[in-house]
N, C-alpha and C positions, 0 to 999 in steps of 0.2 A: 324617237330620240336615233338610235342608235345608225340609222339610214343618214336621219341630217349630220350626225358627226363624221357615217365613213364619207359624208360628200364635200367636205371639208378637212382637205388633207394634213393639213398642216398640223389644224386640231386632233386629225385622226395620229399623227405619227406623235404627236407629244403624248397626246392618253395613254396608247397602247407602250413606249417607254415609261411612263411613270408609272401604272400599273403594273407593269411587269417586273420592274423594282420594286416597287410593294411588296407583290404575291413574294420573290425569290427573298427578301430581308424579312417579311414575316413567315415565312415555312423554317432559316433559318433558325428564329426565336423559338417557334414550337419544335423543331428539334432539339435542340441546345435543352430544351426542360424538359424530354424524353429523355435524350441522351447524354449524359456529361460528355465527353468524348467529343462531341460535334461542334465541330466550332460558328461562329455566332457570323461569322464573313467568309460564304463560299468563294472559291473561285471567280473567275470573270465568267469564265465557259457556262458555270449553271445560272448568272442572271442573263447570259443571251439567247440560252433555252430556254429560260423563263419568259424573256418577253415574245419568241418566237412565241410559243405556246399562246401568249398572249393576245397576238396578232392573229391568230389564228380562228381565239375563241370571239375575238370582236368583228371578224371578218365574219364570222359562220351565224353569229347572233345578227346581226346588219343582211347577212342576205336569209336569211331564217325570217324574219323580221317583215322584209320585203316581198315576200312568198306569202307567208301567214296575211297579209293584209289585202292581198289579189286573192285567195282561196277560202280566207274563214274572217269576214269581219265583226268588229267589236260588235256592231250596232243590231247584227242581223242575229250574233248564235255566239254573246258576249262567254256566256258559258263554256261552249266548245272551244272557242279559239281560246278562254283562260287556259281550262285541264290540257288543251292539246300543244298549248305553247312551253308551258312549264314541264308536260312530259318530254318533248321534239328535243328542248335546249339541255333536259338532264341525260338526255342517249350520248346527245352528240359532244358533252364536254366532258362525259366518261370516258367514251370511247376516243375521243383527240388526246386526254391527257394520258390518260392510261396507256391509249397504243402506240403514242409517240414517245414515252417513255420509255416505255419497255421494249420498244425497237431500239430506242438510242443505247437504253442501258447494256442489250444483248450485242451489239456492233462495237459498245467503246472496254464493258467493261470487263470482255475475256472468259469470261465463265465464270465472274465473282457472282455469291451469293446477291441474291434481290429481295430484300423484306418485303413481301407482296404490303404487311400493314404501312410500311413506309409510303406504297405505291397510293395505296387506299385513302391514307390522311392525306396524303396532295388532290386528287384526286376529287374528295372529296372538300376538301379545302377552295379549289375551283370551280367547285360546284355553285359552294354555298354563296361563295364571292360572285360568280356570274348571275346566280338567280336572284340575288339582291339588287345585283344591276339592273333587270329582269322588271322586279317587283319597281325600281325608279321610274325605269320606260311606262310601264303601267299606270303606273299614278299618275305622272306626266299627261301621258296619254289619253285619262279618264277626267284630268284636271283641265287641260285645254279643252275636249269637248265638252264640259260642263260649262267654264265661259264662253263657250260659242253657242251654246246654246240659249243660255240667261240672255247672251247681246242680241240672240233672232228672238227669242223672247221679247223683248223689249223693244227691237224693231217692229215685231207684229202690233202689238199694244199703242206703238207710236204711231204707226198707220191705219189703225183702228178708230184710233181718237182721232187725227186729223181727217179720217172720213166724216167720223160721226160732224166735228164740225163743221165741214164742207156743206153737208144735209143742211146743218140748223141757221147755217149761212143763204143758202139756198131759200130755206123758208122765209127768208127777211124780206131779201132784195124782192122777190116777185107780190108781196105783202105788199108794201110799200107802196110800189106801183098800182096795186089795182088799188088801194084806196084813196091814194092822189085821182086815178082816173075814175074814180065815182064821185071824187069829189069834185074834178073838173064837169063831169056831164051834169050834176047839180047847177052849179053856176050858171053853164052856158044858158039856162032859159031863165036864171035869176037878174044875171047884171053880163051881157056880151063882152063890157071893157072890164070888170075887173076877169072874167074869163081869160082872155086874151094873157092879163100880167097875171095875173094866176099860172098860164101855162112857161112865161119866160121865167117865172122864179121854180116854176117845177124843174125846165131844164137845167138850172143852175142848182137846183138841190139833188137831179137824178146823177148828174157828171159825177158830185164827189162820193156815191153808191158804186159808179162804176169804176172808178179810180178807186175805191176798196173795197174790191168785190173778191180781192184775191187775201185779203191781211184780214190775220186773227184778234190783232189788237190794234190801234190808235192811240195816236195823242188825244190828254185829253180837250189843248187848246186848238186841235184841229175836229174835233168831234165837235165841240161847243161855237166853231165859226159853221160849220154845217148844220146845229140846232138853230140858229139865230138866223141862219136861209128859209129854214123850215118854221120860223115863229110866223115869216114874213106870209109866208101859204095860210098859217091859220087865221093870223090878222083878215086878210085880204076874202077870207071866208066867212068870220067870225066879225070881224067889225070892232065894235066894243062888247062885245058878248064873252070875251075873251081876254084874260090881263096875265102878262109876263114880267115876273122878279127874279134878274138873275142877278147871283153874286158867290162869281167863281173866283178866289184867291189866285192869286199871280204866282204862286209855291205848287200849284199841284200842275202847271200849267204840263210839263214831261211826265206827269203819270201817262199810264194809258187806260183803254175799257176798252171792251167789244168795241166793233163797228155799227153804230145805228142804235145803241145802249140809251142811249136818253130820249130819241126819237121816239122810239117804242113807248119806255112812260108817258111819254107827252100826251102819243095818239091813244092809250090808252082810259086817260082822263079825260081826254076830249069824246072820246066811246062814249064809256059808260057813265058822265057825267050831265047831268043841265048846265046849257051854258046859253045864257037869256040877257035880254038887258037889263030885267027885273031883276035875275039871280044871275051874271056873271058869274061865270070860271075863274080862279086864281089861282095860275099856278107859278111855285116858286123851286126854283133850282140852287143851290149852293155847297160849297164845300163843308166839311167840319175836320177839326185836325186829327181826329180820329182817323184818316186816310180815307173818308167817304165821301163819296155825291149825292145828294139828297135832292129827292124829286118831291114835292107835297103840294097836293093839290086840296080845294076845299071839298067837303065829299057831300053831294048833292043827286044822289044817282037815279037815275033814268028810271020808269019805271019797264021799262020794255027796251034792253040795249041793241035791239035789232041783228043783223045775222053775226055772226064770227066765225072768222078765219081759224081760231083756238094758236096766236100766235101773240105773245106776250111773259109776262114773267116767269112762265117756264121754258120760254126760249131764252130769255137771259139766266137764271138760274144752270138751263142746261149749259151753255156758253162759258157760265163761268167757271163750272165746274169741270172742265177740260182745259181748263187757264191757270186754277188755282184751288186752291183749299178754303179759300175764303168766299165765303154766300153772299147771295143780300138777304136784306131783312127788310120783312115790312109788318108796319105801324098803323093800325087803323081805330082811329076812336069814333066816337059822333058828332065828328066835325072835318076831321082830314082821315086824307089817308097818302101814307108814307113810306116812300121806297128809299133805301138806303145801300149804294151802290160802292164796293170797295173798289177805289182806287189805285194798280199795280204798276209795279216799277214792272220795267221789260224783262230783268232777269226772272220775275215770277211766274213766266211764261211756261209752261209745262210742255205745252208743242214745240217748242224752242230747246230747252234743256234737257229732254227726256232723253 
């Protein structure tokens, strides 16, 4: 604080004059209470002398603070810094006030008696006010450090969240490509024309993934455009073995979700359930008035789900937890499996607002 004020000369001058006038007037009030014949208003020379002492003390406090900041930091030795600063300022203020006042009195009083108690009162008064200013400076310094520490902690927490989200996002993209290529390899042996169509649609779908590779949220209508393309891929693969029912209200088009969320839920439904002509898989996608997107499939689990990469609901829940306090809910009955995903407003994104 002292160094800051010292660097701003106009503020320095105004503060020095105001404090000097306040010091002298306060001392006059104190001495008028002690001595009946003491005037409440001192001569101008007394005020000028108080202003001069005030400037000397302020200059000394600024230089002492700067010197101690270089020698004894608050971070490395806060206890040593505190006591050292208090002792140094006490010695400095007493020496300046008592020394200057004694010197001036000796030069100008022409042998007149000097009351030691008066000098002690004046010195103690200047010391108390100086220490109050020092405590204010220390308080402001610690408050600033505390606020900076909080800001630094929040920055690290946000960077950690962004790193976690990026790792989860990196799980999803290769996972989709892995499954798509695995499906393509099967189609090549079954039907080459269907495989060729599948490649073209896969290129369209994967373009969306590349465009959204750095996004933590996407608008629902963009996600559903991608999902409809993904449905085309599944229809090419399964033909009449799988059926989709999409009922998305236009009121929710501007809501946001983590990218590929719906695709993962559809993929899990296909992966873990039987899809055949005798037992077709029905997948329903709809919105609810409680700001949720619901993906439901009829439950007809496979005896063996096959190889699993471990990407699914866990990834969705983890990504949602980094974006919002709302979570996905899973409802399982004897006949259906339902996952409700919260539809978010863009401002709910904690990675942006942190």
